[in-house]
C-alpha positions as protocol buffer text, in pm:
chain_id: "A"
residue {
  index: 1
  type: MET
  ca { x: -1311 y: 37 z: 17556 }
}
residue {
  index: 2
  type: THR
  ca { x: -1649 y: -21 z: 17712 }
}
residue {
  index: 3
  type: ALA
  ca { x: -1869 y: -316 z: 17623 }
}
residue {
  index: 4
  type: GLU
  ca { x: -2112 y: -74 z: 17458 }
}
residue {
  index: 5
  type: ALA
  ca { x: -1834 y: 76 z: 17246 }
}
residue {
  index: 6
  type: VAL
  ca { x: -1719 y: -273 z: 17143 }
}
residue {
  index: 7
  type: GLU
  ca { x: -2073 y: -362 z: 17037 }
}
residue {
  index: 8
  type: GLU
  ca { x: -2103 y: -38 z: 16837 }
}
residue {
  index: 9
  type: VAL
  ca { x: -1779 y: -104 z: 16649 }
}
residue {
  index: 10
  type: GLN
  ca { x: -1873 y: -465 z: 16583 }
}
residue {
  index: 11
  type: ALA
  ca { x: -2215 y: -357 z: 16453 }
}
residue {
  index: 12
  type: GLU
  ca { x: -2048 y: -100 z: 16228 }
}
residue {
  index: 13
  type: ILE
  ca { x: -1809 y: -360 z: 16085 }
}
residue {
  index: 14
  type: GLU
  ca { x: -2088 y: -614 z: 16038 }
}
residue {
  index: 15
  type: ALA
  ca { x: -2297 y: -350 z: 15856 }
}
residue {
  index: 16
  type: GLY
  ca { x: -2001 y: -270 z: 15632 }
}
residue {
  index: 17
  type: ILE
  ca { x: -1956 y: -638 z: 15549 }
}
residue {
  index: 18
  type: ALA
  ca { x: -2328 y: -669 z: 15473 }
}
residue {
  index: 19
  type: ALA
  ca { x: -2307 y: -368 z: 15241 }
}
residue {
  index: 20
  type: ILE
  ca { x: -2017 y: -532 z: 15057 }
}
residue {
  index: 21
  type: HIS
  ca { x: -2217 y: -855 z: 15024 }
}
residue {
  index: 22
  type: ASP
  ca { x: -2500 y: -651 z: 14868 }
}
residue {
  index: 23
  type: LEU
  ca { x: -2259 y: -488 z: 14623 }
}
residue {
  index: 24
  type: ILE
  ca { x: -2112 y: -826 z: 14532 }
}
residue {
  index: 25
  type: GLU
  ca { x: -2461 y: -955 z: 14460 }
}
residue {
  index: 26
  type: GLN
  ca { x: -2532 y: -651 z: 14241 }
}
residue {
  index: 27
  type: ALA
  ca { x: -2206 y: -706 z: 14056 }
}
residue {
  index: 28
  type: GLU
  ca { x: -2277 y: -1075 z: 14002 }
}
residue {
  index: 29
  type: ASN
  ca { x: -2620 y: -990 z: 13860 }
}
residue {
  index: 30
  type: ARG
  ca { x: -2462 y: -730 z: 13633 }
}
residue {
  index: 31
  type: ILE
  ca { x: -2200 y: -984 z: 13520 }
}
residue {
  index: 32
  type: ALA
  ca { x: -2470 y: -1236 z: 13428 }
}
residue {
  index: 33
  type: GLY
  ca { x: -2657 y: -978 z: 13222 }
}
residue {
  index: 34
  type: LEU
  ca { x: -2348 y: -846 z: 13047 }
}
residue {
  index: 35
  type: GLU
  ca { x: -2215 y: -1192 z: 12970 }
}
residue {
  index: 36
  type: ALA
  ca { x: -2548 y: -1280 z: 12811 }
}
residue {
  index: 37
  type: ALA
  ca { x: -2503 y: -974 z: 12589 }
}
residue {
  index: 38
  type: GLY
  ca { x: -2149 y: -1079 z: 12495 }
}
residue {
  index: 39
  type: VAL
  ca { x: -1979 y: -797 z: 12687 }
}
residue {
  index: 40
  type: ASP
  ca { x: -1630 y: -842 z: 12839 }
}
residue {
  index: 41
  type: VAL
  ca { x: -1679 y: -859 z: 13215 }
}
residue {
  index: 42
  type: SER
  ca { x: -1324 y: -941 z: 13319 }
}
residue {
  index: 43
  type: GLU
  ca { x: -1269 y: -616 z: 13511 }
}
residue {
  index: 44
  type: LEU
  ca { x: -1592 y: -655 z: 13703 }
}
residue {
  index: 45
  type: GLU
  ca { x: -1511 y: -1020 z: 13776 }
}
residue {
  index: 46
  type: ALA
  ca { x: -1169 y: -915 z: 13909 }
}
residue {
  index: 47
  type: ALA
  ca { x: -1330 y: -655 z: 14137 }
}
residue {
  index: 48
  type: VAL
  ca { x: -1572 y: -917 z: 14271 }
}
residue {
  index: 49
  type: ALA
  ca { x: -1286 y: -1160 z: 14336 }
}
residue {
  index: 50
  type: LYS
  ca { x: -1091 y: -894 z: 14529 }
}
residue {
  index: 51
  type: ALA
  ca { x: -1401 y: -798 z: 14725 }
}
residue {
  index: 52
  type: GLU
  ca { x: -1470 y: -1160 z: 14815 }
}
residue {
  index: 53
  type: THR
  ca { x: -1113 y: -1199 z: 14940 }
}
residue {
  index: 54
  type: ASN
  ca { x: -1146 y: -885 z: 15152 }
}
residue {
  index: 55
  type: VAL
  ca { x: -1478 y: -1003 z: 15300 }
}
residue {
  index: 56
  type: GLU
  ca { x: -1332 y: -1344 z: 15380 }
}
residue {
  index: 57
  type: PHE
  ca { x: -1045 y: -1170 z: 15561 }
}
residue {
  index: 58
  type: LEU
  ca { x: -1282 y: -951 z: 15762 }
}
residue {
  index: 59
  type: GLU
  ca { x: -1514 y: -1239 z: 15846 }
}
residue {
  index: 60
  type: ALA
  ca { x: -1223 y: -1456 z: 15958 }
}
residue {
  index: 61
  type: ASP
  ca { x: -1135 y: -1197 z: 16224 }
}
residue {
  index: 62
  type: ALA
  ca { x: -1317 y: -1334 z: 16527 }
}
residue {
  index: 63
  type: SER
  ca { x: -1301 y: -992 z: 16693 }
}
residue {
  index: 64
  type: LYS
  ca { x: -1532 y: -843 z: 16427 }
}
residue {
  index: 65
  type: GLY
  ca { x: -1298 y: -551 z: 16376 }
}
residue {
  index: 66
  type: ILE
  ca { x: -1212 y: -479 z: 16738 }
}
residue {
  index: 67
  type: HIS
  ca { x: -852 y: -596 z: 16723 }
}
residue {
  index: 68
  type: ASN
  ca { x: -768 y: -347 z: 16443 }
}
residue {
  index: 69
  type: THR
  ca { x: -1067 y: -122 z: 16386 }
}
residue {
  index: 70
  type: PRO
  ca { x: -897 y: 138 z: 16163 }
}
residue {
  index: 71
  type: TYR
  ca { x: -773 y: -137 z: 15930 }
}
residue {
  index: 72
  type: ALA
  ca { x: -1115 y: -304 z: 15914 }
}
residue {
  index: 73
  type: ARG
  ca { x: -1276 y: 32 z: 15836 }
}
residue {
  index: 74
  type: ALA
  ca { x: -1018 y: 100 z: 15566 }
}
residue {
  index: 75
  type: ILE
  ca { x: -1075 y: -239 z: 15404 }
}
residue {
  index: 76
  type: ILE
  ca { x: -1451 y: -184 z: 15405 }
}
residue {
  index: 77
  type: ALA
  ca { x: -1424 y: 166 z: 15259 }
}
residue {
  index: 78
  type: ALA
  ca { x: -1177 y: 63 z: 14988 }
}
residue {
  index: 79
  type: THR
  ca { x: -1377 y: -246 z: 14895 }
}
residue {
  index: 80
  type: LYS
  ca { x: -1705 y: -56 z: 14873 }
}
residue {
  index: 81
  type: ALA
  ca { x: -1543 y: 215 z: 14662 }
}
residue {
  index: 82
  type: MET
  ca { x: -1386 y: -41 z: 14429 }
}
residue {
  index: 83
  type: LEU
  ca { x: -1716 y: -221 z: 14373 }
}
residue {
  index: 84
  type: GLU
  ca { x: -1914 y: 100 z: 14333 }
}
residue {
  index: 85
  type: GLU
  ca { x: -1667 y: 220 z: 14071 }
}
residue {
  index: 86
  type: ALA
  ca { x: -1677 y: -113 z: 13892 }
}
residue {
  index: 87
  type: LEU
  ca { x: -2057 y: -100 z: 13887 }
}
residue {
  index: 88
  type: ASP
  ca { x: -2066 y: 249 z: 13730 }
}
């Protein structure tokens, strides 16, 4: 893999992680509003906890997704889908 290809993959993974961080922030804001209204937010809280674990795993990988790119992509896609569904 060329240095340019490595940088492209790392940028893609970093962008995916940033998108998950944005979704987590949206979910946390939604949780605060729903809790204030007395709504059960346990499912949304569970989704946020799983997403945070996945992000921590991805961020701990010093290769930024290079050492197992398909797995990093799969984690990002699944985490984004989970949070998007929870936010609907």
